[in-house]
N, C-alpha and C positions, 0 to 999 in steps of 0.2 A: 349365789356368788357370781360376780361378773366374769365373763371369759375374756374381757378386754384387758390389754396390758396395763400395768400400773404406770402412771405418768412419770416422766423424767424431766429434767431441766429444759430439755429441747421442746417440751409441750407447753411451757409456761411463757406468758407474755413478758415476764421479767428477765428472761435469758437473752443476752445480747452476744452474738457470735462475733469473734474477731474477724473471721473470714466466712461470711454467710454461704459462700459457694464452695467451701472446702469439703473434704471428705468427712464422713461420720465415723466415730464421734468427733464433733468439732470443739474447739477451745473457745471459751468466752468468759463472761462474768455475769453476775446477777445484779440488776439495777437496784433491787431492794436490799440485797445483802452483800454490800461491797467488801465486807470483812472476809468473805470467803476467798477473795482473790481469784486467780485463774481456776476454772473448773471446766469439765467436759460436759457436752450436751447429754450424755447418757447417765449423768449423776442423778440419783433418785431425788424426785421433787420433795420439797419440804412443806411445812404447814402453811406457808405463805402462797402456795401454788394457786395460780389463776390460769385456766386453760386459754390458749391463744386461738386466734381465728383459724379455722380449718381443722382443728384437732378436737373440737367438741364432738362427743359421741364416739370417739375412737380410742379413748384412754379412760381409765378410772382414776379418780382422785387418790392421792397417796394415803396409805395408812401410816401415819407418823409414829415411829417408834420413840421410846424414851431417849434413845441415843442413836445416832447414825454416824458413819465414818466416811471420811474422805482422806486418802493419803495417810492413813494410820492415825489421824487426829480425830478426837471425839468432839461432837457438838451436841450439847443438851438441848432438846426441844421442849420448851415449857410454855404454858399459856400465860399471857400477860396482857395488860390493858394500860391505857394512858393514866387511868386513875390508880392502878396498882402495878407499877412497873416491876420488873424482875430485880431482885437483890442478890447479893452474894455472887455465886459463880454464874457469870453471864457470857461465858465463852460461846461464840457463834452468833452473838447479838450485839447491836449497838444501842446504847441508851440514847433515846431521842425525845426531845421536847415537842410541843405541838407545832412550832414553826418548822422544826426539822422534818417532821412527818409530812407537813404540807408541801415542803420543797420536794421530797421524794415522790409524793403522789402526783404533784404537778409534772415532774419529769416523766413519770411513767405514763401519765395521760397524754402528754405531748408526743411521747414515743410510740405508743401503741393504741390507746383507747379513746382519744379525744373525739374522734368522729365515728366511733362505733366499730363494729366488726363486719366489714362488707363480705358477702358470700362470694366464693369463687364459683365460676360456672361448673356444674357437675361433670360435664364431659371431660374436663381437664384434671379432675381429682385423680391422684396417684399417677399422673402423667409426668413426663420428663422432657426437658429441653436438652437436645444433644448438640454440642458445639464441635463440629468436625473441621479440623484444619484442611486446607487445600491439599497438603501432602498426606496422602492416605497412609503413609508409613508411620505418621505421628499419631499418638493416642488421642482419642476424642475425649471431651469432657461432658459428663451428664449431670444436669442440675434438676432436682425436683421442681416441677412447676409451682408447687406450693411455696417453696422458698423464694422463687422469682416474684410470685404474686405478693407475698408478704412484704418484700422490699419495695415493690411498686406502690403498695398502699402506704407504706411509711413515707415514701417520697411525696405522695399526694397529700398526706396529712401535714407534712412539714411545710409544703408550699402554702397550705391553707393557714398555718400558724404564721408564716412569714407575711402573707397577705393581710392577716388580721393586725399584725404589729405595724405594718406600713400604714394601714387605714387609721390606726389609733395613735400614730406618732405625732407629738405636738410640735416638733421642730421642722417637719417637712412641709413645704408649700404644697398647695393643692396640685399645681402643675407637676411637681416632682412626684407626688403620689400617683398621679395618672401615668406618668412615664414608667414608673416601677411596676405598676399594675399591668402595663402593656407587656413587659417582659415576662411577668408571671403567666399572663394569658397565652403567650406564645409557647411557654413551657407546657401548659395544659394541652395546647394544640398538638405539640410534638408527641405527647404521651397518649394521644387518642389511639395510637397503634395498639395499645394494650387493652383497649376497651373489651375486646373479645373474651378476656379472662374474667370479667365481672358478671355475676349472675343477674344483678339488678341494674337496670339502666340508670337509676338515680345515682348510683355509686361511680359511674363512669366519668372519664375526663371530657371536658368540653372547652373549646377555645373561647367560649363566651363566658366562662366562669370569672 
């Protein structure tokens, strides 16, 4: 039996925090299960759990019970497929056709996994960024570096999605594409400050991208 803690929503790629730099547990929502509404990051992970970057090897996958509770409401966890969807009591799930599933997966890929899971430099694991006001009487803010790294990676991937959409746009002139690409390259150049957080050079920012 593993000694690692059981995964929670905060360990899943589908969890999106309303305030990523807020205190723990944070409030957010699940990209895959919108019907759950607001939930906290310490809510037990469900059967759709997919470990996010930086958490692999630190938690164990959830042992999904027949029922789980959040806020006193019961959610039944049952197995289903596109060929054999759930019938009857589907509380906690959304009936979804193939196109709906593709839209959800596309959103998740663009949010988290389109460009893989870059590794954070080992020396920064379990580290924290401390934001200290000039006025020493004011309380400082401590942000886990892993949270900062996750947001930087999301920004990088969204810039790449934007770059791809610009290149493939059929109504933009070549000169307009070049101009927009120039702005994106400048964004990459600005973000090279954070290259120190990436374990692999190929994942780092470059103004030549």
